[in-house]
N, C-alpha and C positions, 0 to 999 in steps of 0.2 A: 402725464400726457405731453407736457411741454418738452421734457427731455426726449421722449420718443419722436416728437414732431421735429425737433431740431436735428436729430440724427438723420432722419429721412431727408430733410432739406439740405443737409450737408453732403449728401451722396451724389457722386458724379456718374451720370448716365451716358458719358461720351462713348462708352463701349458699344452702344447700339449701332453706331456707324461701322465699327469694326466687324461685327458679326452679321450685319444685315445681308451680306451676300456669301456668308460662309455657314453660319449657324442661325438662320433666321427664326427658328422656333424658340430661341431663347427670349426673343422680344415679347411675344404674346404670353409666354410663361411667366414673365415678370409683371404682367398686367399693366404695362405702360401705354401711354398714348401712342397712336400711330405716328410714324415718322413722316415728314413731308417728302413728297416725290423729289428724288435727286436726279431725275432724268435718266437713270440707269435702268436697263432691262431687269425685271424682277427675276433674276436667275441666281443660282448658287454656283460659286466657283468650285468645281469638283476637285481641282488640284489643291486648293487651300483646305477644303474640308477633309480630304484624305490625309493631308499633312497634320492637321489638328488631331485626328483620331490616332495617327501613328505616334505622335508625340505623347498623347495621353496613355497609349499602350506602353510607351517607354517608361513613363513614370511608374506604371504598375510593375513592369519587369525589373527595373533598376532600383526602385526604392522599396516597394512593398510586394515582392514576388510571392504569389500565393503558393502554399505548400513548402516554403523554404523559411529558414530562420533569417529574418531581416532586422532583428533587434535583439538586444539582451539587456538585462538589468545590471546596472553598475554595482561593483563590489567596492568595499572600503577596507581600510587597513586592519581594523580590529575584528573583521568578520572571521568566523570559524569555518572549518571545512564543511561541517554539516549545514551551515547557513549558506555557504556558496552553492552547495548541492540543491538547497531549497530554492534559491533564486533562479538557478538554471531550470528547475522543474516548473517554477512559476512562469517563466518566460514561455516555455513550451505550452503550458496550460492557456496562457493568454492568446497565443497564436491559434490554438485549436478553437477557443471561444470566438475569436474574430472570424475564423473561417465558417463556424457554425451560424454566425449571425449574418446580417445583411450589410456588413462593413464594406465588402469589396464592390457591391453593386452601387451603394451610395458614394463610395470613394471615387469610382470612375466618372460619375456624373459631376462630382465636385471638381475633379481634375480638369474635365472639359471646360467647366466654367472658368477655372483658374487660367487656362491657356487663352480662351476666347475673350473673356472680359477682364482678365488680370487678377481677379479675386474669386476664390471658391469658399463656400461655407457649408459645414456639416455639423450636425448636432448628435451628441451621445447621451442616451438615457438608459435606465435600468427597467426591465420588465420583471417586477417582483413576482408576479403570478407564475410566469414561465421560467424564472431564474436565468434570464439571458440578457444580453446586450442588444440594444436597438439603436440604429443609426438613421438619421434623416438628412437627406440632401436639401439644402435651402436654396431655391432657384435665385439666380442673379437678378438684381433689381427689386427684390422683395425685402431687403434688409438695409439697415444703417449700422455703421461701426464706429467705435472709438477705441483709443489705445491708452495704456498706462505710461509711466515715465520710462519704462524699458522698451517702448515701442512694440509691446505685445497687446493684441486685441483682448480687451477685458470687459467690453460693453457691447451688447448687440440688441437691436430691436428688429423684429421681423413681422411681416404681415401675412396672413393667410385667411382663407374663407371657410366658414362653417355654416351648415344649415342650422335652424333652430333646434332640431333634434340632436345634432352632433354637439352643439354648445351645451344643451341640457345634460347630455350624457357625460361630457367632460367636466363641467363645472357645477352642475346641479341647477334645477329649475329656479330655486330661490335666488341664485346669483344673477339671473337675467333681468334686464330692464328694457323699457322702451320698445322699439320695433322688433327686436329679437323675441321678447316675451310675448308680444302680440302675435307674431308669426307662430310661436310654439302652440298657442291656443287655437290656431286656425288650421284645420286638417288639410286644407288645400295648399298651404304654404309651408307647413311644418317640415316637410322632407325635401322641398325643392328650392325655396328661396334662400340664397346665400348672403351671409353678412361678413364684413371684414372684421377680423380680430387682430390686435397687436399683442406681441409677446416681448416684453422688455426684461433683459437680464443685465444686472449691473452689480459691482462689488459694494458690499456694505462697509460702512466706516467703523468697523469693529475688528479687533484682532481675531484670527481664526480660533474657534473654540473646539474644533474636533471634526471627525468625519463619520461618526456613527451615533445613532440614538440621540439626536438633538432635535428640538422643536424647530420648525421652519424659520422662526424669527432669529435664531442663533446661528443659522447657516451662513457661510461666508459670502454667498451671492444671493441677492434678492431676485425673485421671479415674479413678475407682475403681468397678468393678462388684462388687456384694456379693450373696452368698446369705444372706438374713436368717435363714433357718431354721438353717443351719449356722454363721452368723456368720463366714463364710469369704470372703476376697477372691478373686474369680474371676479378675479381670484388673485390672492397673494400668497406665495410660498417661498421656497428657497432651494438652493443647491449647495452641496458640500464643496464641490469643485466647479470650475467654469465648464459648462457643458458644450461649448462650441469649439470647433477648430476652424479658424479663418486663415487661409493660406493665400499668399500673393505670388504671382509668377516672378515679377521683379519689382522690388520696392525701392523708391527713391525718396530721400529726405524725409520730410514730415508728412508726406501723403499717407493716409491710412490705407487706401486701396492700392493695389498693384497695377502695373502697366501690362496690357495685353500683349501676347506674342504677335498679334495681328497688327498692332499699332504702327510699326515701321513700314508695313507693306499694304496698308489700306488703299493707297493710291495705285499701287501696282496691281492689286486685285481688281479694282475698277477698270484700269487700263486694259487688263487682260480680258475682262468680260467684253469691253468695247471692241477689242481686236478680234475676239471670237465672233462677234456679230459681223464685223467687217469681212472676216475670212469666210463666214457663212454666205454672205451676199456674193463675194467674189467666186466662191465655189459654185454657187447656183448659176451665176452668170456664165461661168466656163462650161458648165454642164448643159445649161439651157440658154444659149446666147441670144441676145437681142438681134432682130433682123430688120434691116432698112429696105423698104419696098416703095415702089411708085404706087400711086393711087389705083391705077388700073391693074396692079398685080394682086390686090387684096382678094383673098379667097381663091387665088389661082396657084399660090405657092404651097407645096406639100412639105411640111416640116417634120413629118413622121420619119422614123428610122427606115431607110430603104425606100422612101417616097420618091416620086418622079414629078418634076415640074417642067412643063413645056413653055419655052420662050419664043417670042417672035424675033426675027433678025434685028429689028431696031432696038429691042430690049436688051439684046446681048451687048451691044456697044455701050449701054449705060452702066455696066458693071454691077447691076442690081439683079436679084437680091444679094445682100452681103451682110456680114456681122457688123454690128454698130455699137460703139461705146462699151466694148468689152476689154479694152486694153488695160490690164491691171498687173502690177508686179506681185504675183502671189508669193514668191520666195521672200520678198521683203517682209510681208506680214507674218510669214512662217518664222523668220528669224526673230522678229520682235516678240512673237508669242513664246518662243523657246527662251528668250532672255527673261521675260516675265516669269515663266515657270521656274527658272533657275533661282530667281530672287525669292520666290515664294518658298521653294524647297530649302534654301539656305536659312531663311528666317525661322522656319519650323523644324530645323535640324534634320530634315529628311535625308539630306546628302550623307549624313553620318549614321543614319539608322538603317542602312541597307543590311539585310540578313547575311550572315556568314555564308549561307548556301549560295548566294549570288556571286561570291568570289570565284573567279575562273579556275583557280588551282586549289588543291587540297591544302587546308591550313593545319599546321601542327597545333598541339595544345598550348604551347608557349605563344605562338602567333595569335591564337584565339584570345588568350588572356590579355595580351598586349593590345589587341583591338578593342576589347572591353574597356581597358584603361583609357584608351584614346577617346572613346565615346564619352566616358565619364568626365574627362577633362573638359569636354565641350559643354556639358550641362552643369558645371560646377556652381556657377552663380545662382541659377534657378533652383538646383537641388539643395544647395546649402540653405537657402531661404525656406524651402519646404521642410527640411529636417528640424529647423528651428520652430516653424509654425506648428508642427505636429506634436511636439514634446508635451504641451499641457494636456492634450487629449489622451496621450498614452498614459500620463500620470493619473488622469481621471479613470481610465479603463482599469488600471491596477486597483484603485480604491473601490471601484464598482464591483469587481470580481471578488475582492475581499469581503465586501458587504453581502454579496450573494453566496458566500461560503464555498467558493470554488478552489481555494488554496488549502492544502493540508496544514494541520496544526503542528505535526511533528517536524522539528527542525526550523520552525518559523523564527526569523530574526526578531527578537523581542525589542531591539532598539528601533524598529520601524513602527511599533505599536505602543503608544504612550497612553496609559490609563489616566483619565481626568477625574475619576472619583474612586472612592475606596472599594467599590464593588466591581470596578472594571467594566461598567456598562457604557459609559461615555468614553470613547477612545479617539485619540488623534492619530491618524494614519500618515506616516511620513513616507510617501511613495519614493521608491529608489529611483535614481536617475536612469533614463533610458538611453542606451548607447546604440546608435544606428550602425548596423554592419554594412558598410558600403561595398560596392562591387570590387573596388581596388583593394580594400582590406581582405575581402574574401579571396581575391586572386593571390595576394601575398600569403594568406594562410594555406591555400592549396599548394603553393611551392613548399612551404614548411612541412605540410603534412606528407606530401610525396617524398620529400627528403628523409623524414623520420622513418616512414615505412620502408623505403629502399635501404637505408642504413641498418635498420633492425634486421631486415632480410639477410644482408651480408653477414652481420654478426652471428645470426643463427646458423647460417651455412658454415662459417668458419669454426664455430663451436662444435658442430657435428663432425666436420671433416677432421679436425685435429683432436677431438676428444677433450678439449680444454674449455670448460665453461667460463673461464676468465674473460673471454671475448664479450660476454654480456654484462660484465661488471660496470662499465661506464654508464649504463642506462638504469634509470629508476623505472622499474616495470610498471608500478601502479600509475605513476604520473603519465607515462608514455601511452598506456592503454586508455586512460581517461581522456587524454588530449585527442587521441584518434576517435574515440567515441563522441566527444563534443563536436569535433569538426565534421564528422560524418552524420551528425544529427540523429544519434541513437536516442530513442525515447528514454527518459529518466527511469521509467518503471522497469526497464530492462536492466538497469544498473543497481548494484547494491549501494546503500547509503554508506558514507564514510565510517560512521560508527559501527555499522554492521560488518563492514570490511575489516575494521580493526579487530572486532570481536572474533571474526572467522580466522584471521591471521594469528591471533593470540591462541585460539583453540588449537590451530594446526601446530603452532610452536610447542604448546603444552603437550599435545599428543605425541609429537616427535620426541620431546624431552622424556616423556613417560616411557615411550618405546625404547629409547636409548638406555634409560635406567634399568628397564626390565631386561634388556639384552645383556647389560653389564652384570646384573644380578645373576642371570642364567649362566653367564660365563664363569662367574666366581663360584657358583654352586657346582658347576661341572669340574672346575679346577680343584675344589675341596674334595669332591668325590674321587677324583684321580689321585690326589695326594693321600687320601685315606686308604685307597686300594693299594698304593705303592707301599705304604707303611705296613699294612697287613701282610703283604707278600714278603717283605724283609723279615718280619717276625717269624713267619713260617719257615723261611730259609734258614734262619739262625737256629731254630729248634731242631731242624733236620741235621744241621751241621754238628750240634752238640751231641745229638743222639749218635751220629756216626762216629764221633771222637770217642764217646763212651764205649 
């Protein structure tokens, strides 16, 4: 309880000011105290909110694009061709399982938190009954974090609310105490009254003992559910791998949490809202001007459109009625508002996220790739932090899918699965490294792929036109076709495994060799028959000659 309480107390909630006028719903989602009135109108800056959503979409499109290969498992020197093929298949299976789960819906909410508050948190679990992955977005402000010596998040406490019915379903009625147990026995409160639960996950001070078929107390991470009111442990279990992904927008020094993308422009957002209010007042004054009248003109001036007002001669000389206190420099406010909007757009990278379709001229494929690279360079700092933060979760996903039996056994790299007992029941899974396939890397691979396809096409045409197959000699056909298949995302089930390909090629060579031997044997038999026929003819001719001489 003291560990969890200290993590909550050490959490910085300064981000509430950043999101107050951009993503205000994040504050009540965190169940935090209401902020004091800052004198600002309770409005949302549409410009900043749109920028946050565009930036979140860019994270999705540039880092984890749905329907595309955005990562692969690392290979090592001693790996065989069959094991390489297995790893490629495992990466495709992982991407399919992520798409079949709620990964992307939880991920986008996590990324919005990451941009708005500076830190996003998502949890990964296994649904044993359904045999699938389950991801949970943890709202900002409901958790506390701590790091290890490598500045990786390894300790998390989060708070959430359960009714007594939910708590009994999750932990069992016997695990409940105090107010929750009382509410469970009260039919009027069992399904309605909510209670706060804390969930603490922290590393155990024991060496990793494995990733499958271990009791909870031997798992690498402890999982403890607490009732903070009673300071009572409701349930204690464990995780084989760290179940959370904590990602920071930009991280500085020893700060556990990241800095929000909105932090540099929080004053700009507030100034923009104030200027919008001033422009609104100025616009209303211009459309509906204030009018200065004499006392005896009250109710005699017709301010309607097309209205007629009759004045006496002495009133005409007074210059009344006339507009009053409407002299405003509307263009000055407009210029200031445009400046504020430009600052907001720059801070949220909107200026470099314009769609290619908005470019006035048609872009070539080369120009489109260069534009992608230019955008990626802009996001380098934040995106590099993200790829570092997501690595532990991707390793956990690999281990989870292995435990769920999603990967095939044929060709499985045995060096990744170390048995810990003589029966192979307890196993330590060494998850392969995850290599993020960046947009720039993909752009480079597209150039290489197009160059290979184009050169192969030229070689084939030359071989056909000249009748000389030697034009194809510089190319390794198997490697060329597999490279094209890998880069065009051909499903592994459509490709033969390396050992199957070798067997097929050997059979083809054996068949060709047998055909060649049969052809040679046929030719020799034919030659023997011809020789025998010629010898017989000579014998007949000699007999006839002797007879003639006689």
